[in-house]
N, C-alpha and C positions, 0 to 999 in steps of 0.2 A: 929309408936314409934320413936322417934328421938334417933339416937346414939350419943354418946358424940364425940367432936373431936379429945379431948388428947387419947396420947399415955393409952391405963390400961393393967397391965399385963396380963391379958384375958379380951375377948370381957364382957365377965359378966359368974359367976362361973354356971349358969345354962347353960346359950348358949355353954359355952366352953364345957361342962359336955356332953349336947350332942350332939356336932360335932363330938366330941373323941367317942361315943355311937357306934352313925351311924358310921363313919372312921371304928371301930374296926370289925364291920359287914362283910366289904369288904375284910379284909384280913387277912390271917393265923395268928396263937399264935405269932410264932415265927419270922413273919415278924413285927407284929405289937411293940412286945417289942423288938423287935434292929433296927428298923427303926423308927416307928409314934412315939410311944411313949414317948423318951428322946426331941424332938422337944419340944420347946417353944413357947404358940402363942400370939400375940399381938391384937388388934384392935385400927385402927384407920379411925377413920369417918366409909368409905365405903371398907376398906383397912383391910384383914387378912395378918396380918407379921406371919410368920412361921420362926422359927429359929432354924439353927439343931448345934449340938458341934461343928460339925470340915466342911470343904467344901467338901470333899470325900461325907461327911453323905448327906448334902445338895444336892448334884447332883447325888445319888444313889436315894433318895426320888422323887425328880422329874422327874429321868427319867421312873422310875417304877409305881409310885404312884400320879402322878401331878393329873391326869385325875378323878382319886378317890376321892382327897384331894377337887378340884374343885364341881362335881358335888354336896359335901356332906357341903360344905361350903354355895353352891348357896340354898340349901333345907333346912337350918338350918337359916344363914345370910339374905338370899334374893338373885336373879340375880342379883341386882346392885353393892356385893360385890366381888372386886378382890382378888385375893392372889396372 
C-alpha cells in the first residue's frame, strides 16, 4: 500500500489509533496522559513527525520514550518509517 506524500493531520485514523494503542501498552497511565497523549502526529511519506507542546516536553519524551516510539512506529507503519 503506497503512502501519500503530503503531510496529513494523522497518518490514517486507523494507523494512528493502532500506533497509540500499542504505545499505550508500553508506558504507565500517568506517563501516557502527561507525556505521550499530548503529542500531535503527522505522516509525510516515510516519516512520522510527532510534535510536542513545548521544547521541554519534546526533550523529555525523546530522552525517555524514543526507543519505544521507534519500535511501535516500525511495527505499525513498517521498518522504513523514521520518527
